[in-house]
The first five atom37 places (N, CA, C, CB, O) and aatype in JSON, in Angstrom:
{
  "aatype": [12, 1, 10, 1, 3, 10, 9, 19, 0, 0, 9, 7, 15, 19, 19, 0, 19, 15, 10, 0, 8, 0, 5, 5, 10, 15, 3, 1, 5, 11, 7, 1, 9, 10, 0, 1, 5, 19, 4, 0, 6, 4, 8, 0, 19, 7, 1, 5, 7, 1, 1, 15, 14, 2, 15, 6, 0, 14, 15, 13, 19, 0, 19, 0, 15, 16, 14, 7, 12, 16, 6, 12, 0, 10, 2, 19, 13, 13, 5, 16, 15, 8, 1, 0, 12, 14, 2, 10, 9, 10, 16, 15, 3, 5, 11, 1, 6, 9, 9, 0, 18, 9, 10, 15, 10, 1, 1],
  "atom_mask": [
    [1, 1, 1, 1, 1],
    [1, 1, 1, 1, 1],
    [1, 1, 1, 1, 1],
    [1, 1, 1, 1, 1],
    [1, 1, 1, 1, 1],
    [1, 1, 1, 1, 1],
    [1, 1, 1, 1, 1],
    [1, 1, 1, 1, 1],
    [1, 1, 1, 1, 1],
    [1, 1, 1, 1, 1],
    [1, 1, 1, 1, 1],
    [1, 1, 1, 0, 1],
    [1, 1, 1, 1, 1],
    [1, 1, 1, 1, 1],
    [1, 1, 1, 1, 1],
    [1, 1, 1, 1, 1],
    [1, 1, 1, 1, 1],
    [1, 1, 1, 1, 1],
    [1, 1, 1, 1, 1],
    [1, 1, 1, 1, 1],
    [1, 1, 1, 1, 1],
    [1, 1, 1, 1, 1],
    [1, 1, 1, 1, 1],
    [1, 1, 1, 1, 1],
    [1, 1, 1, 1, 1],
    [1, 1, 1, 1, 1],
    [1, 1, 1, 1, 1],
    [1, 1, 1, 1, 1],
    [1, 1, 1, 1, 1],
    [1, 1, 1, 1, 1],
    [1, 1, 1, 0, 1],
    [1, 1, 1, 1, 1],
    [1, 1, 1, 1, 1],
    [1, 1, 1, 1, 1],
    [1, 1, 1, 1, 1],
    [1, 1, 1, 1, 1],
    [1, 1, 1, 1, 1],
    [1, 1, 1, 1, 1],
    [1, 1, 1, 1, 1],
    [1, 1, 1, 1, 1],
    [1, 1, 1, 1, 1],
    [1, 1, 1, 1, 1],
    [1, 1, 1, 1, 1],
    [1, 1, 1, 1, 1],
    [1, 1, 1, 1, 1],
    [1, 1, 1, 0, 1],
    [1, 1, 1, 1, 1],
    [1, 1, 1, 1, 1],
    [1, 1, 1, 0, 1],
    [1, 1, 1, 1, 1],
    [1, 1, 1, 1, 1],
    [1, 1, 1, 1, 1],
    [1, 1, 1, 1, 1],
    [1, 1, 1, 1, 1],
    [1, 1, 1, 1, 1],
    [1, 1, 1, 1, 1],
    [1, 1, 1, 1, 1],
    [1, 1, 1, 1, 1],
    [1, 1, 1, 1, 1],
    [1, 1, 1, 1, 1],
    [1, 1, 1, 1, 1],
    [1, 1, 1, 1, 1],
    [1, 1, 1, 1, 1],
    [1, 1, 1, 1, 1],
    [1, 1, 1, 1, 1],
    [1, 1, 1, 1, 1],
    [1, 1, 1, 1, 1],
    [1, 1, 1, 0, 1],
    [1, 1, 1, 1, 1],
    [1, 1, 1, 1, 1],
    [1, 1, 1, 1, 1],
    [1, 1, 1, 1, 1],
    [1, 1, 1, 1, 1],
    [1, 1, 1, 1, 1],
    [1, 1, 1, 1, 1],
    [1, 1, 1, 1, 1],
    [1, 1, 1, 1, 1],
    [1, 1, 1, 1, 1],
    [1, 1, 1, 1, 1],
    [1, 1, 1, 1, 1],
    [1, 1, 1, 1, 1],
    [1, 1, 1, 1, 1],
    [1, 1, 1, 1, 1],
    [1, 1, 1, 1, 1],
    [1, 1, 1, 1, 1],
    [1, 1, 1, 1, 1],
    [1, 1, 1, 1, 1],
    [1, 1, 1, 1, 1],
    [1, 1, 1, 1, 1],
    [1, 1, 1, 1, 1],
    [1, 1, 1, 1, 1],
    [1, 1, 1, 1, 1],
    [1, 1, 1, 1, 1],
    [1, 1, 1, 1, 1],
    [1, 1, 1, 1, 1],
    [1, 1, 1, 1, 1],
    [1, 1, 1, 1, 1],
    [1, 1, 1, 1, 1],
    [1, 1, 1, 1, 1],
    [1, 1, 1, 1, 1],
    [1, 1, 1, 1, 1],
    [1, 1, 1, 1, 1],
    [1, 1, 1, 1, 1],
    [1, 1, 1, 1, 1],
    [1, 1, 1, 1, 1],
    [1, 1, 1, 1, 1],
    [1, 1, 1, 1, 1]
  ],
  "atom_positions": [
    [[0.86, -1.17, 0.0], [0.0, 0.0, 0.0], [0.9, 1.23, 0.0], [-0.97, 0.0, 1.23], [1.91, 1.28, 0.71]],
    [[0.54, 2.2, -0.77], [1.33, 3.42, -0.86], [1.07, 4.31, 0.35], [1.02, 4.17, -2.16], [0.04, 4.21, 1.02]],
    [[2.05, 5.2, 0.61], [1.95, 6.11, 1.75], [0.68, 6.96, 1.67], [3.19, 7.02, 1.82], [0.01, 7.18, 2.68]],
    [[0.36, 7.43, 0.49], [-0.84, 8.26, 0.31], [-2.09, 7.49, 0.7], [-0.95, 8.74, -1.13], [-2.97, 8.04, 1.37]],
    [[-2.19, 6.23, 0.29], [-3.36, 5.4, 0.64], [-3.46, 5.21, 2.14], [-3.27, 4.04, -0.06], [-4.56, 5.23, 2.7]],
    [[-2.32, 5.02, 2.81], [-2.32, 4.87, 4.26], [-2.8, 6.14, 4.95], [-0.92, 4.51, 4.75], [-3.57, 6.07, 5.91]],
    [[-2.35, 7.28, 4.47], [-2.76, 8.56, 5.07], [-4.26, 8.77, 4.89], [-1.98, 9.73, 4.43], [-4.94, 9.18, 5.83]],
    [[-4.77, 8.5, 3.69], [-6.21, 8.66, 3.43], [-7.02, 7.72, 4.33], [-6.52, 8.38, 1.93], [-8.04, 8.12, 4.88]],
    [[-6.56, 6.48, 4.47], [-7.25, 5.53, 5.33], [-7.24, 5.99, 6.79], [-6.61, 4.13, 5.2], [-8.25, 5.87, 7.49]],
    [[-6.11, 6.51, 7.25], [-6.0, 6.99, 8.63], [-6.93, 8.17, 8.86], [-4.55, 7.38, 8.94], [-7.61, 8.24, 9.89]],
    [[-6.97, 9.1, 7.93], [-7.85, 10.27, 8.07], [-9.31, 9.82, 8.08], [-7.6, 11.28, 6.92], [-10.11, 10.34, 8.86]],
    [[-9.66, 8.88, 7.23], [-11.02, 8.36, 7.2], [-11.42, 7.73, 8.52], [0.0, 0.0, 0.0], [-12.54, 7.9, 8.99]],
    [[-10.5, 7.01, 9.13], [-10.77, 6.38, 10.43], [-10.99, 7.43, 11.51], [-9.62, 5.46, 10.83], [-11.9, 7.29, 12.33]],
    [[-10.17, 8.46, 11.53], [-10.3, 9.52, 12.53], [-11.64, 10.24, 12.37], [-9.14, 10.54, 12.41], [-12.31, 10.53, 13.36]],
    [[-12.03, 10.52, 11.14], [-13.31, 11.19, 10.89], [-14.47, 10.31, 11.34], [-13.46, 11.54, 9.39], [-15.42, 10.8, 11.96]],
    [[-14.41, 9.02, 11.06], [-15.49, 8.11, 11.45], [-15.63, 8.05, 12.97], [-15.25, 6.7, 10.9], [-16.75, 8.09, 13.49]],
    [[-14.52, 7.95, 13.68], [-14.55, 7.91, 15.14], [-15.09, 9.23, 15.69], [-13.15, 7.62, 15.71], [-15.87, 9.24, 16.64]],
    [[-14.66, 10.35, 15.11], [-15.14, 11.66, 15.57], [-16.64, 11.82, 15.36], [-14.4, 12.78, 14.84], [-17.32, 12.35, 16.23]],
    [[-17.15, 11.36, 14.23], [-18.58, 11.45, 13.98], [-19.38, 10.59, 14.95], [-18.89, 11.05, 12.54], [-20.43, 11.0, 15.44]],
    [[-18.88, 9.39, 15.22], [-19.56, 8.51, 16.17], [-19.57, 9.16, 17.56], [-18.88, 7.13, 16.22], [-20.59, 9.1, 18.25]],
    [[-18.47, 9.75, 17.96], [-18.39, 10.41, 19.26], [-19.34, 11.6, 19.32], [-16.94, 10.86, 19.54], [-20.02, 11.8, 20.32]],
    [[-19.39, 12.39, 18.26], [-20.29, 13.56, 18.22], [-21.74, 13.12, 18.34], [-20.08, 14.37, 16.92], [-22.53, 13.77, 19.03]],
    [[-22.11, 12.02, 17.68], [-23.48, 11.52, 17.76], [-23.8, 11.09, 19.2], [-23.69, 10.34, 16.78], [-24.89, 11.35, 19.7]],
    [[-22.85, 10.43, 19.85], [-23.04, 9.98, 21.22], [-23.26, 11.19, 22.14], [-21.84, 9.14, 21.69], [-24.16, 11.17, 22.98]],
    [[-22.46, 12.21, 21.99], [-22.63, 13.42, 22.8], [-23.99, 14.05, 22.52], [-21.51, 14.43, 22.51], [-24.64, 14.54, 23.44]],
    [[-24.39, 14.04, 21.29], [-25.67, 14.61, 20.92], [-26.81, 13.86, 21.62], [-25.86, 14.57, 19.39], [-27.75, 14.49, 22.1]],
    [[-26.74, 12.54, 21.68], [-27.78, 11.76, 22.36], [-27.82, 12.12, 23.84], [-27.53, 10.24, 22.18], [-28.9, 12.29, 24.4]],
    [[-26.66, 12.24, 24.47], [-26.62, 12.6, 25.89], [-27.23, 13.97, 26.12], [-25.17, 12.58, 26.41], [-28.01, 14.18, 27.05]],
    [[-26.87, 14.9, 25.25], [-27.38, 16.27, 25.39], [-28.9, 16.3, 25.23], [-26.72, 17.21, 24.37], [-29.6, 16.94, 26.01]],
    [[-29.39, 15.6, 24.22], [-30.84, 15.52, 24.02], [-31.51, 14.84, 25.2], [-31.16, 14.77, 22.72], [-32.59, 15.26, 25.64]],
    [[-30.88, 13.8, 25.73], [-31.42, 13.1, 26.88], [-31.49, 13.98, 28.11], [0.0, 0.0, 0.0], [-32.45, 13.9, 28.88]],
    [[-30.47, 14.81, 28.3], [-30.47, 15.74, 29.45], [-31.63, 16.72, 29.34], [-29.12, 16.5, 29.53], [-32.33, 16.97, 30.32]],
    [[-31.82, 17.27, 28.16], [-32.92, 18.22, 27.95], [-34.27, 17.55, 28.17], [-32.85, 18.81, 26.52], [-35.15, 18.1, 28.84]],
    [[-34.44, 16.35, 27.61], [-35.69, 15.62, 27.76], [-35.93, 15.24, 29.22], [-35.68, 14.37, 26.87], [-37.06, 15.31, 29.7]],
    [[-34.89, 14.82, 29.91], [-35.02, 14.46, 31.33], [-35.49, 15.65, 32.15], [-33.68, 13.93, 31.89], [-36.33, 15.51, 33.04]],
    [[-34.96, 16.82, 31.85], [-35.39, 18.03, 32.57], [-36.86, 18.33, 32.31], [-34.53, 19.23, 32.17], [-37.56, 18.82, 33.2]],
    [[-37.32, 18.05, 31.09], [-38.7, 18.35, 30.73], [-39.69, 17.31, 31.25], [-38.83, 18.46, 29.24], [-40.79, 17.66, 31.67]],
    [[-39.29, 16.03, 31.23], [-40.22, 14.95, 31.5], [-40.03, 14.29, 32.86], [-40.09, 13.91, 30.43], [-41.0, 13.86, 33.49]],
    [[-38.79, 14.21, 33.32], [-38.49, 13.39, 34.5], [-38.24, 14.2, 35.78], [-37.29, 12.55, 34.22], [-38.38, 13.67, 36.89]],
    [[-37.87, 15.47, 35.63], [-37.42, 16.27, 36.78], [-38.53, 16.57, 37.78], [-36.84, 17.56, 36.29], [-38.25, 16.99, 38.91]],
    [[-39.76, 16.37, 37.4], [-40.85, 16.6, 38.36], [-40.74, 15.62, 39.54], [-42.23, 16.44, 37.66], [-41.12, 15.95, 40.66]],
    [[-40.22, 14.43, 39.28], [-40.08, 13.42, 40.33], [-38.63, 13.08, 40.67], [-40.8, 12.16, 39.91], [-38.31, 12.8, 41.83]],
    [[-37.74, 13.11, 39.67], [-36.34, 12.67, 39.85], [-35.38, 13.85, 39.87], [-35.95, 11.7, 38.74], [-35.58, 14.85, 39.19]],
    [[-34.32, 13.72, 40.66], [-33.18, 14.63, 40.55], [-32.41, 14.15, 39.31], [-32.26, 14.65, 41.88], [-31.88, 13.04, 39.31]],
    [[-32.36, 14.96, 38.28], [-31.79, 14.51, 37.01], [-30.37, 15.02, 36.77], [-32.67, 14.94, 35.88], [-29.72, 14.59, 35.82]],
    [[-29.87, 15.92, 37.61], [-28.55, 16.5, 37.4], [-27.44, 15.71, 38.07], [0.0, 0.0, 0.0], [-27.68, 14.73, 38.77]],
    [[-26.21, 16.15, 37.83], [-25.02, 15.51, 38.39], [-24.87, 15.76, 39.89], [-23.8, 16.0, 37.67], [-24.16, 15.01, 40.57]],
    [[-25.5, 16.78, 40.42], [-25.3, 17.15, 41.81], [-25.72, 16.06, 42.78], [-26.05, 18.4, 42.11], [-25.28, 16.07, 43.93]],
    [[-26.55, 15.12, 42.35], [-26.97, 14.04, 43.21], [-27.89, 14.48, 44.33], [0.0, 0.0, 0.0], [-28.01, 13.8, 45.35]],
    [[-28.53, 15.62, 44.14], [-29.48, 16.1, 45.16], [-30.6, 15.09, 45.34], [-30.07, 17.48, 44.77], [-30.73, 14.12, 44.59]],
    [[-31.4, 15.34, 46.35], [-32.57, 14.5, 46.58], [-33.61, 14.77, 45.5], [-33.16, 14.73, 47.99], [-33.77, 15.9, 45.03]],
    [[-34.3, 13.73, 45.14], [-35.37, 13.86, 44.16], [-36.57, 14.55, 44.8], [-35.78, 12.48, 43.59], [-36.81, 14.38, 45.99]],
    [[-37.33, 15.31, 44.02], [-38.54, 15.94, 44.55], [-39.53, 14.91, 45.13], [-39.23, 16.74, 43.46], [-40.21, 15.19, 46.12]],
    [[-39.59, 13.74, 44.52], [-40.42, 12.65, 45.04], [-39.47, 11.7, 45.77], [-41.21, 11.9, 43.87], [-38.57, 11.13, 45.16]],
    [[-39.67, 11.53, 47.06], [-38.74, 10.73, 47.87], [-38.67, 9.26, 47.44], [-39.15, 10.79, 49.33], [-37.72, 8.57, 47.78]],
    [[-39.66, 8.79, 46.69], [-39.64, 7.4, 46.2], [-38.93, 7.27, 44.87], [-41.06, 6.88, 46.08], [-38.7, 6.15, 44.4]],
    [[-38.59, 8.39, 44.25], [-37.94, 8.37, 42.93], [-36.42, 8.54, 43.1], [-38.52, 9.49, 42.01], [-35.98, 9.56, 43.62]],
    [[-35.64, 7.57, 42.67], [-34.19, 7.7, 42.83], [-33.63, 8.79, 41.91], [-33.49, 6.35, 42.54], [-34.18, 9.08, 40.85]],
    [[-32.53, 9.37, 42.34], [-31.87, 10.34, 41.47], [-31.27, 9.6, 40.28], [-30.75, 11.14, 42.25], [-31.0, 8.4, 40.36]],
    [[-31.07, 10.3, 39.2], [-30.47, 9.68, 38.02], [-29.03, 9.25, 38.3], [-30.51, 10.65, 36.83], [-28.56, 8.26, 37.74]],
    [[-28.33, 9.97, 39.17], [-26.97, 9.57, 39.55], [-27.02, 8.22, 40.27], [-26.29, 10.66, 40.45], [-26.19, 7.35, 40.02]],
    [[-27.99, 8.06, 41.17], [-28.14, 6.79, 41.89], [-28.47, 5.65, 40.93], [-29.23, 6.91, 42.96], [-27.94, 4.55, 41.07]],
    [[-29.34, 5.92, 39.98], [-29.69, 4.89, 38.98], [-28.45, 4.5, 38.18], [-30.82, 5.4, 38.03], [-28.16, 3.32, 38.01]],
    [[-27.73, 5.5, 37.7], [-26.54, 5.23, 36.89], [-25.46, 4.49, 37.66], [-25.97, 6.54, 36.36], [-24.72, 3.69, 37.09]],
    [[-25.38, 4.75, 38.96], [-24.34, 4.15, 39.79], [-24.72, 2.79, 40.36], [-24.0, 5.07, 40.92], [-23.93, 2.17, 41.07]],
    [[-25.91, 2.32, 40.07], [-26.35, 1.01, 40.54], [-25.46, -0.06, 39.91], [-27.85, 0.76, 40.19], [-25.3, -0.09, 38.69]],
    [[-24.88, -0.95, 40.73], [-24.04, -2.01, 40.17], [-24.8, -2.82, 39.12], [-23.53, -2.93, 41.29], [-25.94, -3.23, 39.34]],
    [[-24.15, -3.05, 38.0], [-24.75, -3.83, 36.93], [-25.69, -3.05, 36.02], [0.0, 0.0, 0.0], [-26.29, -3.64, 35.12]],
    [[-25.84, -1.75, 36.24], [-26.75, -0.96, 35.41], [-26.19, -0.87, 34.0], [-26.97, 0.47, 36.01], [-25.03, -0.49, 33.8]],
    [[-27.02, -1.22, 33.04], [-26.6, -1.22, 31.65], [-27.68, -0.58, 30.79], [-26.29, -2.65, 31.16], [-28.78, -0.29, 31.26]],
    [[-27.35, -0.38, 29.54], [-28.32, 0.12, 28.58], [-29.49, -0.85, 28.46], [-27.66, 0.34, 27.2], [-30.65, -0.44, 28.39]],
    [[-29.2, -2.15, 28.43], [-30.25, -3.15, 28.32], [-31.18, -3.12, 29.54], [-29.63, -4.55, 28.16], [-32.4, -3.21, 29.39]],
    [[-30.6, -2.99, 30.73], [-31.42, -2.94, 31.95], [-32.35, -1.74, 31.92], [-30.53, -2.89, 33.2], [-33.52, -1.85, 32.31]],
    [[-31.85, -0.6, 31.48], [-32.7, 0.59, 31.41], [-33.77, 0.45, 30.33], [-31.85, 1.84, 31.14], [-34.89, 0.93, 30.51]],
    [[-33.45, -0.2, 29.23], [-34.45, -0.45, 28.2], [-35.59, -1.3, 28.75], [-33.81, -1.15, 26.98], [-36.76, -1.01, 28.51]],
    [[-35.25, -2.33, 29.49], [-36.27, -3.19, 30.1], [-37.1, -2.38, 31.08], [-35.61, -4.41, 30.81], [-38.33, -2.5, 31.12]],
    [[-36.44, -1.54, 31.87], [-37.16, -0.7, 32.82], [-38.21, 0.16, 32.12], [-36.17, 0.2, 33.59], [-39.35, 0.26, 32.57]],
    [[-37.82, 0.79, 31.0], [-38.74, 1.67, 30.29], [-39.9, 0.91, 29.65], [-38.0, 2.45, 29.22], [-40.92, 1.52, 29.32]],
    [[-39.77, -0.38, 29.48], [-40.83, -1.17, 28.85], [-41.73, -1.85, 29.87], [-40.22, -2.22, 27.94], [-42.65, -2.58, 29.5]],
    [[-41.47, -1.62, 31.14], [-42.21, -2.27, 32.22], [-43.02, -1.23, 32.99], [-41.25, -3.03, 33.18], [-42.52, -0.14, 33.29]],
    [[-44.26, -1.55, 33.3], [-45.09, -0.64, 34.12], [-44.58, -0.64, 35.55], [-46.59, -1.07, 34.07], [-44.13, -1.66, 36.07]],
    [[-44.66, 0.52, 36.19], [-44.25, 0.66, 37.58], [-45.36, 1.37, 38.34], [-42.91, 1.44, 37.69], [-45.89, 2.39, 37.9]],
    [[-45.69, 0.81, 39.48], [-46.82, 1.32, 40.27], [-46.63, 2.79, 40.65], [-46.99, 0.49, 41.54], [-47.59, 3.57, 40.58]],
    [[-45.42, 3.17, 41.04], [-45.19, 4.53, 41.54], [-44.76, 5.5, 40.44], [-44.14, 4.5, 42.61], [-44.42, 6.65, 40.73]],
    [[-44.77, 5.05, 39.2], [-44.31, 5.91, 38.1], [-45.37, 5.97, 37.01], [-42.96, 5.39, 37.53], [-45.97, 4.95, 36.66]],
    [[-45.6, 7.16, 36.48], [-46.59, 7.25, 35.4], [-46.1, 6.5, 34.16], [-46.89, 8.73, 35.04], [-44.89, 6.39, 33.94]],
    [[-47.01, 6.0, 33.38], [-46.63, 5.33, 32.14], [-46.3, 6.39, 31.09], [-47.77, 4.38, 31.63], [-47.18, 7.03, 30.52]],
    [[-45.03, 6.54, 30.87], [-44.57, 7.52, 29.89], [-44.59, 6.91, 28.5], [-43.15, 8.03, 30.23], [-44.25, 5.74, 28.33]],
    [[-44.99, 7.68, 27.55], [-44.95, 7.23, 26.16], [-43.8, 7.96, 25.5], [-46.31, 7.48, 25.41], [-43.89, 9.15, 25.17]],
    [[-42.71, 7.22, 25.3], [-41.5, 7.79, 24.7], [-41.19, 7.06, 23.41], [-40.3, 7.71, 25.68], [-41.43, 5.85, 23.3]],
    [[-40.67, 7.77, 22.44], [-40.23, 7.12, 21.21], [-38.95, 6.34, 21.49], [-40.01, 8.17, 20.08], [-38.31, 6.53, 22.53]],
    [[-38.58, 5.48, 20.59], [-37.32, 4.73, 20.72], [-36.13, 5.67, 20.83], [-37.13, 3.77, 19.53], [-35.23, 5.45, 21.63]],
    [[-36.13, 6.73, 20.04], [-35.05, 7.7, 20.09], [-35.0, 8.4, 21.44], [-35.2, 8.74, 18.97], [-33.92, 8.59, 22.0]],
    [[-36.15, 8.78, 21.98], [-36.19, 9.44, 23.28], [-35.67, 8.53, 24.38], [-37.61, 9.89, 23.6], [-34.93, 8.97, 25.26]],
    [[-36.06, 7.26, 24.34], [-35.55, 6.29, 25.32], [-34.04, 6.19, 25.22], [-36.21, 4.91, 25.12], [-33.33, 6.24, 26.23]],
    [[-33.54, 6.04, 24.0], [-32.1, 5.92, 23.77], [-31.37, 7.15, 24.3], [-31.79, 5.73, 22.27], [-30.31, 7.03, 24.92]],
    [[-31.92, 8.32, 24.08], [-31.28, 9.56, 24.53], [-31.28, 9.68, 26.05], [-31.99, 10.77, 23.92], [-30.26, 10.06, 26.64]],
    [[-32.4, 9.37, 26.7], [-32.44, 9.43, 28.16], [-31.5, 8.4, 28.76], [-33.88, 9.21, 28.67], [-30.8, 8.68, 29.74]],
    [[-31.48, 7.21, 28.18], [-30.57, 6.17, 28.68], [-29.12, 6.61, 28.53], [-30.81, 4.85, 27.92], [-28.32, 6.41, 29.44]],
    [[-28.76, 7.19, 27.4], [-27.39, 7.68, 27.19], [-27.05, 8.74, 28.24], [-27.22, 8.27, 25.76], [-25.94, 8.75, 28.77]],
    [[-28.0, 9.6, 28.53], [-27.76, 10.64, 29.55], [-27.59, 10.01, 30.94], [-28.91, 11.66, 29.57], [-26.65, 10.34, 31.66]],
    [[-28.5, 9.12, 31.3], [-28.4, 8.49, 32.63], [-27.05, 7.8, 32.78], [-29.56, 7.46, 32.84], [-26.37, 7.98, 33.79]],
    [[-26.66, 7.01, 31.8], [-25.39, 6.28, 31.91], [-24.18, 7.21, 31.93], [-25.26, 5.29, 30.77], [-23.12, 6.84, 32.45]],
    [[-24.32, 8.4, 31.37], [-23.21, 9.37, 31.41], [-22.99, 9.92, 32.82], [-23.47, 10.53, 30.42], [-21.96, 10.54, 33.09]],
    [[-23.95, 9.71, 33.71], [-23.86, 10.21, 35.08], [-23.17, 9.23, 36.03], [-25.24, 10.51, 35.59], [-22.99, 9.51, 37.21]],
    [[-22.8, 8.08, 35.49], [-22.17, 7.04, 36.33], [-20.94, 7.59, 37.02], [-21.79, 5.8, 35.48], [-20.1, 8.25, 36.4]],
    [[-20.82, 7.31, 38.32], [-19.67, 7.77, 39.11], [-18.52, 6.83, 38.98], [-20.04, 7.93, 40.57], [-17.46, 7.05, 39.57]]
  ]
}
């Protein structure tokens, strides 16, 4: 392989990784905004780890820091009815964004 081909391939790889990273940040940012709009009435959604307005609702930091918490576990949570939580109707993208935000809060 010629030097030029190697350089082009390397630049392409860097651009692909950068775009993937930018998309991930975008999901977290969207999730943070959505959490403030939809979840903050009951949950502490910020990094400060304050108490949630509803004492039965864990903070997002606590959820993220739960041992074994994964994207799959949060997906299952969002698909299951909970007695103390209203049934939210979220799109797949909204769920993905909130999950990305919650997991970004992991300590």
